[in-house]
N, C-alpha and C positions, 0 to 999 in steps of 0.2 A: 840233603836229599832234594829239597825244593828249590835250590838256587837256580838251576837252569830253567825250571818251570816258571819261577817268578820273573825271570828276565823276559821270557817269551810272553807271559801274560801282560807284563808292563808295556811291552812293545805293542801288543794288541790294543790296550787301553789308550796308548798314545795315538795309535792310528785312528781310533774312534774319535778321540778328542780333536784330531786334526780335520775331521769331516765337517765342512761348513753346512750349517742349517739353511743359510740363505743362498739363493742361486747366484746372487750378484757379488758375493763375498770374494774380494781379491781379483775379480775378473771383469767387473762392470766398467764399461767405457764412460769416461767423465762427460761425454757428449750424448749419451743415450738417455732418452726421455721415454718414460713408460706411460702407456694408457693404463688406467687404473685396473680395468677388468683383466687386461693381458698380464699385468704385474701379479695379480692374485693367482691367475691360472698358472703362471710360470713357477710361482712358489709351490703350488700344489703338485705340479708335474715334477719339480725338483725333489720334493719330498718322496713321492711315490717311485720315481725312477732312479734316484741317486742315494738319498739318505737312508731310507729304509732297507734297500737291498745291501748296501755296504755295511751298515751297522749290524743287520741281521747276520750277515756272513761272518763278521768279526766276532760277534757274540757266540755264534754257533761253534766257531773254532775254539773259542775260550772254553765253552762248555765241554767240548770234546777233550781238551787238555785236562780239565778238572775231573771229568769222568775217568779218564785214563789213569791219572795219578791216584784217584780214589780207588780204582779197581786194583791197581798194583799193590798199594799198602794193605788193602784188605786181604788180597791173595797171599801176601807174605805173612800176614798175621795168622791166617788159617793154616798155612803150611807149617809154621813153627808150632802152632798149637797141636798139630798132628804128630809131632815128634814125641817119642816115649820119654825122653829126658825132660821135655817141657811139661809133659803130663805129670811126671814124678814131682817136678818142682811145684806144679799147681796143687798136687796132693799134699805137699809139705807146706803149703801156704807161701810158695815162692820164697823159701828160706833154704840156704845152703847147709845141710846137715851132714851126717856121716853117710857117704855114698856106699852103695852095695858093691861087693867085690865081684865084679863080673869077669875080671881078667886078672890073672896073677902077675902078669907082666906090667900092669898099670898101677902106679903108686897112688896112694890116697891123696897126696898133695896135687898130683896131676889131675885126678878126678875132680877135686874141689875147684881147681883153676878152670877146668873145662866147664863145670857147672856155672861158675861165676861169669865166664864169657857168654855162655848160652843165656843166662838170665839177663845180662846186660843187653844182648842182642834182642831178646824178646821185649824187654821194657822199651827199647828204642823203637821197635816196631809199633808198640801200643801208642807211644807218643806221636808217631807219624800219623796213625789213624786219627788221633785227636786233633793234630795240627791241620789235617785236611779240612775239618770243619771251620777252623779259624781262617784257613786260606779261602774257602768259599765265601765266608762273610766279608773278608777283606776285599776280595775282588768285587763283590756286590756293592760294597760301600764305595770303592773306587769308581765303579761304573756310575753309581747314582750321582756322585760328585761331578763326574765327567759330564753326565747329561745336564746337570744344573749349569755347569760352565758353558756347555754348548748353547743352551737357551739364552744365557746372558750374552754370550759372544754374538749370537744371531741378532739380538736387539742392538748390540753395539755396532755391528756391521750395518744395520739399517740406519742408525744414527749417523754413522760415518758416510753412508750414501747421501743422507740429507745435507751433511755439513762439508762435503768434499769441496775444498777451495778451488779445485781445478774444474769443477762443473760449471758450465756456462749456460746451460739450457734448462735447468730444473729437473727434478726427479719425475714429476707427474705432469701430464698435460690436462688442462681444464679449459673448456671452451666457454667464452663469455658471450652472453646475449642480453638484450635489453629486457627490462621488466617495467611494469607500470610505475613502480616506486623505487627504481634503482636498476640493479643488474643481477643476473643469475649466472651461476657457474655450473657446468656439467663436466665432470662430477662435482657435486656441491661439497661444502666443507664437511657436512655430516657424512656424505658418502666416503670421502677420503679418510676421515677420522675413523669411521666404522671399518673400512677395509684394512687400514694399518693396524688398528687394534685387533681385528680378526686374524690377521697374519701372525701377530705376536701371540695371540691366544692359541692359535693352531700349533705354533712351535712349542708352547708350554704344554699343550695336551699331548703332542707327539712324544716329548721326552718322558712324560709320565707313562706312556704306553710301550716304550721300548723294552725289549727283553733283558732280563737280569738273572744271574745265577740263582738267587734266592727264589726266583719264580719257577725254576726247573723242578718238575715233579720227580724226576729220577734222582736228582741230588737231595731234594728234601726227604724222599723216602729212604734213601740209603743212610743218611746221617741223622735221621730223626730231627729235622729242623722245622717241623710243621709249626711249632709254637714260637719259633724265633722271630723277633721283631725286625721289620724291614724299615729302612730309611725311606720315608715318604718324599719322593721327588717333588710332588706338587706343593706340599707344605713348605719344604725347604726352599723351593723357588719363590714362593709367595713371601717367605720371611727374609729373602735376600734383598737388602736395601738397594744394592746396585741395580738389580733387575727392575725394581719399582721406579728408581730414579731414571734409568734409561727409557723405560716405557713412558713415563711422564714427559721426558724430554722430547720424545717422538711426537706425542700429542701436542706439546707446546709448539713444535716446529710447524705442525699442520695449522694450528690456530693462528700463529703469528704470520705464516705465509698467506693465509686467506685474508688476514687483516691488511697486509701489504697489498694484496691483489685488489681489494676493494678500494684502497686509496689510489692505487695505480689507475684503475679503470675510471674512477671518478675524475682524476686529473687529466687523463689522456683521451677518454672516450665520451665524456659527458657532453662535450660540444657537438657530438654527432647525434645526440638525441633528437634535435629538431628534424633531422632527416628521417629518423625512424617514425616520429609522430606524423610527419607528412605522409610517409609511406602507408601507415595504418589508416589514415583518413582519405587517401587519394581515391578519387572517383573520376575517371576521365569523362564519362558521360555527364556527370553532374557539373564538372568544370566547364564543359562546353555549353551546358544548358543555362548557365548563369549569364550568358551573353557577354563574352569577354571583349574588352576594348584594347586598342593598341598599347596603351600604357600598362594595363594589367598583364597583357601577354608578354610584353618586353620585360616587366618586373619578374614574372614567373620564370621565364627562360633564364634571366640573369641569376636568379636564385639557384636554379639547377646547375648552372655553370659554376657558381661559387661552391656549391656543395661537392660537385665533381672534383674541383681542385683540392678542397679540404680532405676528401677521401683518398686522393692520391698521396697525401702526406701522412695518412694513417698507417701505423705500424701493423705488421701481420701478427706480432706476438710480443710479449714482454715477460721477463723473468722476475718472479717475486718469491724469494726464499726457495722452497722446494718445488714451486709451481712454475710451469711454463703456461702463461695466460695466452690462449690462442684466440686471436680476434680476426683471423684470416677469413673465416666464413662470414663474419659480420661485415667485413669490408667488401668482400666480393658481392654479397647480397645487396648491400646498399648501393654499390657502384652500378650493378645491373639495374636496380630500380631507378636510379637517377637517369641512366641512359634511356630506359623505357619511358619514364615520365617526360623527359625532354622530347622524345619522339612523339608521344601523345600530344604534347603541347604544340609542337611544330605542326602536327596534323590539324589541330584545332585552329592554329593561326592561319594555315593555308585555306581551310574551309571558311573562316571568317573573312579573309581577304577576298576569296572568290565571291562570297555572298554579297559583300559590300560593293565589289566591283560591278556585279549584276544590278544592284539597286541604283548605283550612281549612273550606270549606263541607261537604265530604264527611265530614271528621272530626267536625265539630259535629253533623251529622245523625246519624252513627253513635252519638255520645254520647247524643243526645236519645232515640234508639230504645232504647238499652240502659237508660237511666235510667228509662224508662217501664215496664220489665218489673217484675212483682210476683210472684216465684216463691213456692211453698209449702214445698218441701223444704229441709232443713238445708243441704245442699251448695250448692243454688242461692242460698239466702238469703245464705250467707257469701261466695259468689262476687260477689253483688250488693254486699255490704258492701265487699269488697276493691276492686271496680270503682269504687264511690262514693268511697272514699278516694283511689284513683289519680286519678280525674277531678278531685277537689278539689285535689290537689297540682298537677295539670297544667293547671288552669283558667287560671292566669296565663300560661303559655306559649301556650295556645290564643288567648287574648285578645290577647297580644302579637303573634302571627302575623297576626291580623286587622289590628292597628295597622300592622304592617309592610306589608301590602297597601295600606293607605291611604297610607302614606309613599311607596311606590313610585309610585303614581299622582300624588302631589304632586310628586315629583322629575320625573316625566315632564312635568308642566305647567311646572314651574320652568325646565326647559331647553328650552322652545319646543315641546313636544309639544301637539297638539290632538286631542281626542276628537271625532270626527265621528259624531253620532248617526244620520246618514243611512247610515252604514256598518253592515251587518248584524253584523259581528264586534264592532265597538265597542259597538253597542247591546246585544248579548248579554252582553259582558263587564260592562257597567254593571248589567244586570239581575242577573247572578250576584253582583256585589259587594253590591247591596242585599239579596239573599237571604242572603248570608253574615252581614250585620249582624243581620238578623231572627233567624237560627238561633242566633247567639251569645247573643242575649237569651233565647231559649228554653232554652239550656243552663243559664243562671243560674237560671231559674225551676224547671227540672226538678231541679237539684241541691237546691234548698230542699225540694221535694216529696219527693224520695227520702230526704232526711235525716229527715223526719217519719215516713215509712213504716218506716224501719229502727228508729226508736225504739219505735214501736208494737209491732213483731213481736219485739223482743229477748227478752222473758221466755219466750215460747213456744219459741223456738229454743234457749234454755238448757236447758229441760227435755228437748227432743229430743236434745241433745248428751249429757246425763247418761244417757239411755236407751241410746244407742249405745255408751258406755263400758262399761256393765254387760254388754251383749251381747258385747263383745270379750273381757272377762274370762271369761265363760262358755265361749266358744269355746276359750280357752287352757286351761281346766280339762279340757275334753273331749280336747284333744290330749295332755295329761299322762296321762290314763287310757289312751289308745290306745298311747302309747309304752311304758308299763309292761306292757301286754298282749302286744305284738308285737315289741319291740326289746330285750328282756332275755334272750332264749333264744339262746345261742350255737350251738345245733344246728338252729336254724330254717333254712329254705331260703334260701340266699344270694340267688338271683335275685329271689325274691318280696320279701325284706326290702329289697333295694336299690330295687325298684320302689316300695315303700311310702315309703322315704326320699325318693326323687325327687319323689313327690307331695306329701310334707310340706314339701319345700323351697319349692314354689310357695305352699303355704298359709301358711307362716311369713312369706314375703316380703309376701304380701297383708296379713297382720295387722300387720306392721311398718309398712307404708305407712299403714294405717288408724289406728294409734296416733299416728303422727307428724301425720296430718291432724287428728285430734281435739285434739292438743296445740296445733296452730296455731289451731284454732277457739276453744279455750278462751282463748288469748291475745287473739283478736279480740273475744270477748265479755266480757273482763275477769273470767274465771272462773279460780280456782286450777288449776294444771296437775295432771292426774292422773298417777300413777306407773305404773299398769298393772302391779302387782307380779306378778300371776299370769301375765301374758303374758311378762314378763321371765324368770320361773322356767322357763316352758315352753320359751322360746327357748334358754336356757342348757343345759337337759337335752337338747334336740334336737341342739345342736351337739356335745355329748359323744358321743351315740350315733352321730351322723353320722360323726364322725371315726373312731370305733372300727370301725364297719362298713365305712367307706370304706377303711381300712387293710387290713382282712381281705380285702376284695374285690380290692384291688390286688395283694396278695401271692398270692392264689389265681390271678389271671390270669397273673402272672409265672411261677409254678411250672408251670402248664399249658403256657405257651409254651416254657419251657426243657426240660421233660421230654418234650413231644410233638413238638417240632420236630426235623428232621434235624440231626445233630451238626455238619454242615458249615455250617449257617446260624446257629449259636449262638456268641456271643463270650464266652469264659470270663472275660475281664477285666470285661466289663459285668455278668455274673452276680455275680461277687464284689463288685463295687462296689455294685450295687443291694442285695444281701443285707446288706452292712455298713450301708448307709444306713438301711434299714428296721429293722434290729436296734436302732440308736441311737434311731430314732423311737419304736419300741414300748417301749423302756426308759423313755423320758421319759413316755409315756402311762401306764405302770404306776405311775409316781410321782404323776402328776396325777389319774388315775382309779383309785384304789386299789380292788381287789376287782372291777373290771369283768370279767365273764366273757368277753366278746367279745375284749377286749385280751389276756387270759391265753391264750385259744385261739390268737390270732395269734402270740403269743410261742412257744407250744409247737410250732406248725407251722414256724416259722423254725428252731427248734433241730433238729427232725426233718429238715429239708431239708439242713442243713449236712453230713450224712453223705455226700451226693452231690457236694459241692463238689470233692473230689480227682478223682473220676471225670470230672466235667464239665471240669475244668482240663486233663486229659490227653486226653480223647476229643475235645474241641473245639479241639485244637491245629491251627492252619491248616497246620502242616508235615506233618501226617499224609497220606501218599499211599496209593495202592491196595496196594502191596506191604507197607506197614506194617499196614494193616487186615487183610491176609491173615494176618500174624503174630498179630495180636490175636485174630482169629476162630479161629485154630488153638489158641491158649491156652484159648479158651472151648469148644473142641470143637464149633464151629458151622460148618456148611457154607453158604456164601452165594455165589451166582453173580452176576457183574457188580457187584462192590463199588464203590459211588460215594458213600460217606458218606450213604446215604439212610436209615439206621436211626437210632433215637432213643435218648436216655439211658434211657428206660423199658425199651426192648428190651434194651439192654446190661445193665441191672440184672436183667432177667428171665433173661438167659443166665449170670448169676453173675459179672459184671464186678467187683463190689466185692470178691469173694474173690480175684481175680487183679490187684488194683490195683497191687501192686509190679511185677509183670512188665509191666503196661501202661505204667507210668511209665518203665520202661527203654526200651520201644519208642518212646514219645513223645520221650524225650531223644535217642535216636538220630535220630529224624525231625527234631528241631530242629537238630541239628548238620548233618545232611544238607541241610536247608533253607537254613541259613546259607551253606553251600558253593555251593549252586545260585545264591543271590543274588549271591555274590561273582563266580561265573563270568559271570552275566548282566551284572553291572556292568562286568567287563573287556571283554566284547564291545561293550557300549554305548559305552565310551570311544573305540572306533575308528570309531564312526559318522560323526563329524565331522572325523576326521583325514584330511587330504589332503596330497599332495606339492605343494609350492609351486614352480612353474616360472617362470623369468625369462628374457627374451630374452638371448642371448649374442652380444654385439658385433653384427657385420653378417653373421652366418653364415646367417640365415634360420631358425634353430632356437632351442631354449631349453635350459637346463640346470636340474637340480633343486637346490634350496638349502634352508636352514633345516631340516636333517635332525636337528639335535641333540635337539630335543624328541621327535621320533619315536623316535630311538635310545634315549633315556632311558626312555620309556614301554615300549618293547619289552624293555629289560633288566629293568625292574621286573616286568613280567607274566610273563616267562620264569621268574623266581625263584618267583613266586606259583603259577604253574600246575604247576611241578615239585613244590612243596611240597603242592599240592592232590592231585596224583596219588599222592603217598605216604601220604595220609590213608586210614584204614580206612573212613571214612564216605562215600567217593566211589564206592563199588562200584556203586551203583544207576545212576549215569550216567557210568561210567568211559569209555565209548566217546566221549561228548561232550567230556570234558576232554582225552582223548588226541588227538582230532581238532583241538581248539583249540591244543594244544601243537605239533602238526605245522604248523599254520598259522603260528604265531609263528616257528618255526624257519625255515620257508620264507621268511617276510618278512625275517628276519635275513639269510639267504643272498642273497636278492634285493637287499637294500640294500647288502650288502658288495660284491657283484659290480658293481652299478650304479655305486657311488661310484668303484670302481677304474677301470672303463671310462671314466667321465666325466672323471676327472682326467687319464688318459692321452690321451684324445681332445682335451681342451682344450689339451694340450701339443703334440700332433702336428698338429692341424688347421691352424694358420697355416703350418706347415712344408710340408705336402703340398698346400696351396692354391696353391703356387708352381709354375708349369709347368716351370721350370728344374730344380727338385728332382725332380719326377716323371720327367722325361726321364733324369736321372742314376740314379734308383733305380726302374725300372719295376715290378719284382716287389713291392717294398714299397708302391709307390703303388697297385697293384691290391688288395693286402690291406687297405690303409687305406680304400680306396673301399668295400670290402665292409662294413667296420666302420662307416664313416660312414653308409652307407645304413641299416644295422640300427639304429644309434643314433638317427638322425633319425626313423625309423619308430616307435621306442619312445617318443620324446618327443612325437610327434603323438598316440599313444594315451594317454599320461599327461595331456596338456593336454585331451583330449576327455573322459577319465574319470579324475580325479586321486585317487580314493579309494584308501587304502592297502591294505585287505584285499582288495578285488576284484582288485588287481594280481597276487596270488599264486595266483589260481585257475587261471591258465594256466601249466602247468609248462614249456611250450616257451619262454616268455619268459626264464626262468632259464637254460635250456640255451643260448639265443641269446647271453645275456650272458657265459656261461662261454666260448663259442666266440669271442666278440669279444675277451675278455681274452687268449685263446691267440694269436689273430692279432696283437694289439697287441704282445705280448711278442716275436713274431717280427719285427715291424716295427721295434721298438726295437733288437733285436740287429742287424738289417741296417743300421739308421741308424748305430749305434755303429761297425760294421765299415767303413761308407762314410766316416765322419769320420776314423777311424784311417788309412785309406788316403790321404786328403787330407793329413793331418798328415805322413805319411811322405813324400809327394810334395813337400810344402812345409813343412819342419820348423818354420818360424816360426809355423805355426798352433797349435803346442803352447802358445804363450803365450795363446791365445784359448780361451774356453769353447765348448761345443757350440753354444749359441744364437748366439754372435757369428759362428762359422764359417758356420752356416746362414743367417744374415742376409746374409753376403757371397755365398754360393753361390746364394741365391735370386734375386739380381739380377745375373746374369752380363752382361746387356746394359748395365748402368749401372756403369761402373768407379768412379764417384765414391762408391759406397756403402762403399768401403774406408776413406774419410777418418776416421771416428770410431775406427778400430781400429789406425791406423798407429803410434801412440805405444806400444802394447803389443808390436807386432811389431818395430819399429825404434826403438831408444832415442833417436836424435838427430833423428828425423823427426817433425814435428808434423802437417803437411799437405802435399799435393801440389798443384801448379798444373797445371790441365788446359787444353788448347786443343782443345775438342771432346772426342774420346776419346783424345787423345795427351797424355802427361805431358811437360811442358816444364821443370818445376823442382820443387824441394822447399824447404819452409820449416821453420824450427826454432821452438821455443817463444818464442825472443827475436825472432821475425819476421825472421831472417836468411834470405835467399833464395839458393839454389844452383842456377843454371840448368843444364840438361842440354845436351850437345852433340848437334846433329842433323845 
């Protein structure tokens, strides 16, 4: 019955199996190379436009055949079941019995035979109905296997595409570019691997979604196949070793090809990396700003030419496995850059050549103009001679600069540069170059002419030089005469003499410069050098007199300043040091300038001044205060209102201070000792400027406690000893009130610290006790007192944290009184606490085995009886712990874990 149908269905399955999943299967050209994105799109288009329509058409035809045959066999069965004979057979249980005699002409044997044939035909019809179900399942299975085979074949076709021996250009194109640490590919290995794997996954998904007979609702409903198991194409495909092997082989081809590509580009393109690096760093403006030389420009252009030849040998592409490594874009970009860089460098070279040409021309023109000068004076003649010699020495470098300009233009032409005479700039540069060559030739001719002129004028200039030397010696003789007339009298006016010396300094300097210039001229003219003996003598005599008068003038100024300035502005040590230094200097001058009257006068003035040194030492003592000067003025019988060290040493001398020098020394010594005590007191006060109380948070109380008081206590003890010794000194009388006040401050700070530390230690002990509501309920009076202390202590700590300075703390006397009151209240609280604990011990004598803290720990938690557990061993020798059932004790345990239950 089904033979023709099976043949047709098998033909349809074969047609489906012959449908290629891949667009390139059997039709791809071995020379075709895909762009990755286009390859993926081509597979998607092939799936939508070819695969799905063709397979859907074939499966629809198959469904129609199955539906037709199913309809036919069911119709045949219904038809037979409507026959009366079949109904009789059904009533008889499909058994051939004695037939009813419906016709006298029909024998019983014929009737039985008819019934047998009818039963056979009915049973055959029923079997056909059943076989339709198996036929549907068979075709579904065949299609599922075909789909699996199609997916496997598609991956095999992809692998064949990769491994095609006739392929010369690779399957995929990837573009290589430079990266900082190597090369990059576009698409990358990850992109290609992802795309290939995505195409394979799409094929696998598509075959899972293709239509099948067992997914037809009409067939499933007609043959009650809703619970029939389907062959899962996805699982079957995943379990197919060949599919996994082929898929892994494709991934391996991708990975291996990229490995080959990396090796290929490293071997063939790495030598082009310097070009890329130069490209990334190239800055035409910066290159020109560096000030390029002929050598550097030639080297740069040569490098560009070498790179250009290297890039001409660079391949456009290379095949590495399934990849066509495209380096064409890289080559073209680098070649374009090299051409542009060479053009930039040629432009720089042309501008450098033009600028150098202008500089050489201007320099040569300047030389020509100077060489054509014909001066008459000696100075101008010798300047011309020096200039001629300088130009003669530099002639080679000037000519060489011109040659360099020519070389620059030659390099420009050698490396492809062309000078367009139609261009205004190029035409002007060429004219400048020609002018440069003409001017260089003029330089050579002018040098020869200048040499002849110098030789002609040489003798006349020698005579002029000799005349100038004689004039210099005459001026020196005149200076000697003036010095003997005006600088040998020690009683001459000092200001007038110093003005004359300052004028002579300028004159000597000018004569010195002139003598040196004449000596230089003599060397240039090959004349023996003059010694200018009279000028040397005049210069030496002038230096002697200048030193002598300069020392006298300096000493006079010092003495006027020291004697006429207020004593408060004079430093005695500086006076003594300056006097000693000038004494040594004058002593050396008396040895060097024997008999010089000015030096002897200076020596006598210094010796006369030394009489005032003791008075200056004592009067200029910075320790001298107003009350000391009152004593000094009383000794001198001088009345002076508003004494402020405004008088001078001269006035003191006038009042007879030298006669009372011993008494003044005694006053000054007293002032020095008093001054040292003042400094010591100021130092002690300054030491407290940065001393503060260090406060740290105390547990979870919300307040802080003071710590690190050892350093403060140590300094306090040291200063108390010092201030007591200072108050006992007889030299503290002038500021005794200040020292006494500081001593009181230190004692107040000591009292504050003692009271504070005592309150703090007691508060730290009692705070956890009275923080328990149970304890406060049992000792309400003590709790109220502690609350007062707690408030006061917390307020104190807030003030300290806001202003932690030590000395400012003692300025408030109420703070010390508050601490004393707190200590009194805490003593009462402690006595009340001790009486409370003694009462508890008498009430329960075993509390005598516990310390105060342990008893308080128990009493603080009266609502929690388990708090007695840690203290049981001290109260009861044999009991280690109690067993609680809620708040009820049910048993006791020993150290050996023995349990003794209580009767309830």
